[in-house]
N, C-alpha and C positions, 0 to 999 in steps of 0.2 A: 158759433163755430160752423163753418161750411162743411159739407160732406167731404169735399176734397181735402180740407185741412185735417179732418178726423182720420181719413185714410192714411194721410202722410204721417201723422203722429203714431198711428198704430204700426206702420211699417218701421218707424224709428225704434219703437219699443221692442219689436220682434228682432231687429238686427242687434240691438243692445243685449237682449237675452241670449241670442245665439253666440255672441262674442263672449259673454260670461261663462256659458256652458263650455265653450271651446277652451277658455283659460283653465277652468276647473279640471277638464279632462287631461290637459297637459300636465297638471300638477299631480294627478293620481298616478300611482305606480302601476303601469301596464305590464302584464306578464308577456315576456318574450322568450322564444325558444332558446336564445343564446345566453340566458342567465339562469342562475341556480337559486331557488328559494330555500333558505335555511331557517328553521324554526328553533327557538330556544325557550325552554321552560325556566322561569325565574321566580324564585321565592324571595320575598323581602320581608324581614321581620326585625323587630327591635331586639338588639343583641342582649340586653339585660333581662327583659321580661319574656322574650319569645313570642310576643304579640305580633300578629300579621299586620302589615301595612297595606291596606287594600284600596286606597284612594289615589293611586298614582296613575298618570296618563302617559301617552306615548312620548310627549316632550320631556318627561321626567327621567328617561333612560338614555344611556349612551352605549352603543355596541362597537367594540373594536374587533375586527376580523384580521388576524395576523398583524395586529397593531394599527390597522387602518380603520378609521371610523366609517361605518356604513349607515345609510339612511334606513330607519325603521319604517317599514311599509304597513305594518298592522300590529295591533295589540288586542289580545282577547283575555278575558278573565271570567272564570266560573262557568261560562256557557259551553266550553269545550268538553266533549265527553271524555271519560277517563277509562284507561285500561290498566288493570293491576294484576300482576302475577305474584302469587304468594309462594315463598320458598321456605317451608318449615324444615329446618335442618340442624341437627345437633351432633356433636362428637361425644357428648356425655349425657348424663341424666339430670333432670331438674332437681334442684337441691332440696326443696322443701315442698310440703303439701300446699303451702300458700302460693308458691310459684306455679305449681301444677294447676291449682284452681284459677289463678289469674290468667293462665294460658287459655283454659277452656272458656272462661267468661269473656275474655278479650276477643277470642276467635269468633264467638257468636255475636258480640256487639259490633264487630267491624263491619259486618254486612248490612247493618242498619244505616251506615253512613253513605252507602252507594245511592246514586240517583238512577232514574229510569234507563237512560241510554248507556250507562257505565257497564263495563264488562270485567270479569274476573277469570283468572286461571290458577292452576295449582301445579307445582313441581315438587314432588317429594321422593321420586325414584327415577332411575335411569331406564326403567321399563315403561315404554310408552303407554301401555294399558293402565298404568297406575297414575298417570298424569292427566290433567284436565286442560284442554285448550281454552283459549279465551272465549267466553260465552256470556250472553246477557242473562242466561239462566243461572243466576248466582247461587240459588239453592243447591244446585248440583255441586258447586265448589265447596260451599259451606258444609254440606253433608258428607263430602268425601273424606273428611278428617275424622268422622265418627266411627271408630272401630274400638275393639276392646283395648283398654289401657293396662299397662303393667309397669311396676317398679318406678313409678313417678315419671314415666316417659310417655308422652303422647305418641300416636302412631305417625311419626314423621321421619324424614330421612335420617339415617344413622350411619356413622362410620367416618365422618370427617371430610368427605370429598365435596367440600363447600364450593370451591371454584368451579368444578365441573357442573354442579347443580345450577349455579348462577349463569354460566354460559348457555346451558340448556334452556333456562327461563328466558334469556334474551332472544333465543331463536324463535320463541312462540310469537314474537311481534312481527317477524319477517313474513309470515303468511296471514297475518290478521288484517292487513290493510288499514287505511285510515291515517294519512299523514297529519291531519289536523286533529288528532286525538292525543291527549296527554298519555304518557306511558310511564309506568313505575313498577319496579320490583320491590316487594317487601320481604326481606329475609328475616325469619324468626329463628334466631340462632345463638349459639354461645360463641360464635366468631372464632372457631378453632379449625383451621384448614389442615387436613392431613391426607396425603395420598392422591390428590388430583393430578390428571395429566396436564390440565391447564395451569398456567402461571398467572400471577396477578395482572401482568401486562395484557394477557389474553382476555381476562375478565373485563378490564377497563375498555379494551378495544371493542369487545362484543357489545358492551352497554352503550358506548358512544355511537357505534354504528347503528344500533337499534333506536337511538335517541330516547333512552329511558333513564330515569334516575334510580339509583340503588338506595333504598331506605332500610334501616336495620332496627329490629327489636332485639335488644341485647339481653340474653338470658344468663342466669347463673346456674352452673351445674354442680352436682354433688361432690365430685372429686376434684380437688385443686390440680391444675396442670402447670407445666412449665413451658412458657413460650420461648421459642428459640429465634423466631423471625417475626417481624411485624411490629405492632405498637408496643410500647413499653410502659405506658402510663394510663391513667384513668381517662374516661370519656366525660367531659363536663357537660351537664345538661343546661341549655339556655333557660334562664328564668328560675332555676332551682338552686338551692343551697346544698347540692350533693353531686357526687360523681358516680359513674357506674363503670364496672370493669376494673382494669388495672391489674396489679399483681403480676403474676407470671404464668398465665394459662398457656398450655402447650399449643404448638402449631402456628401457622401464619394467619394474618388478619386480612379481612376484606375492607378495612377502613380506607385504604388508599383509593380503591375503586369507588367507594361511597363519596369521597371528597371530589374525585374527578367528575362525577355526574351531578354534584350539587344536592346530594340526598340528605336525609335527616336520620337521627337515631333516637330511640326512647328506651327506658328501662323496662325489662320484661315484667317486673313485679307490679308495674302500673299499667299493664297491657289493657285492662278492661276499659280504662278511660283514655289512655294515650294512643292506642291503636286506631280507634275511630277518629280521634283528633288528627292523627297523621294522615289518614285518608282525606279528611276535609281540607287539610292544609295543602295536600297534593292537588286537589281539585281547584284550589284557589291560587295556584301559582299563575303568574302572568305568562302568557304565550306571546312571544315577540317573533316577528318575521322580518328578514332582510334578504336582499339579493346579493349573492356572492359574486366575485369577479367571474365573468363567463370563461376566462382563460385560466381558471384556477388549476394548479398543478395537482396531480394525484398525490395522496399521502395525507398526513395529519395537519390540521390547521387550527390554530389557537383561537379561542374566544374569550373576550373579557366584557363583562356587563357591569356597569356602574351607574350610579345616580348622577343626574346633571348637577351642576354647581348649585342651582336654585333649590333643587330637591334635597341635596345634601345639607343645605342650611336648615331646611324644614325638619329633616329627620337625621340629626347628627349621630344617633346611635343605631342607624340602620345596618343590618347585615344582609348581604346578598348571596344566595346560593344558586348556581347554575352549572351546566356542563362546561367543561374547560376547553372543548374543541369538537371538531367533527372530522370524519375521514372522507376522502374522495378516492374512489377506485379508478383503476386504469380504464380509459374510455369514457370517464365521466358518469358512470352508473351510480 
């Protein structure tokens, strides 16, 4: 081979490589100022057993934005840091010593499930001095619950203003930064709302605007209540031969807001094992991203996430939980 031929072939290879790079760059989703990046946390589990389905890829999902399919531009799992705000809030007292002890053990065990970059916060009062903003110093959050106990009631929010507490918890995310962090509120509660200024629609909007899921640890309280608004039946636990709740507890429920954000719920008497598991499941949700229409109108926009036809055949019993939409403010903020 002559020197001239070698140079010629080298040039051809270089041109071919540049062309391939150019084609790859055209296929990658480039960020533009006139588009809106929307992220969606998605939990996929087997409906019968509650087992997480963790081996799905970008091509296994379909996202519909106001009924229109959008291209998924990225998928993340497990590597995304997690922000959790705990809302321990009761309208009554814990029913038995067993439930009380499960609360204490579960509270302590939950913090062992966090990872290095994860953050935690706490809302148990409307007095700012008694709440803890999101911080990586999770010992501060864990220890904030340790105060003298009385009458089977841990030192948590009391009085039934559950909706107001959840709206306050959602506001902690607005100053925390980090759009590419998973966000979750875990309410440890008897799910009996009484006396809040906020309505359930306000709670759902606050949660969807903050892009966080609402997850519930459902506790039983000592005195039976009569529910006048909200759910009327039990909460079936995936993978368990039992239900929790039900009956006629007093006050409104936050179940509607939990459903709107794709959250989970667990029984309070299994809190020691189930609460750390809830945190791990939250950390293992898929984070999907897509670009919304740059001319999107202000207001609420619906989201639907489902498995592709091929993935649905592989996992016929899959259950998907995700937030049901997002809000766009005036001016596109």
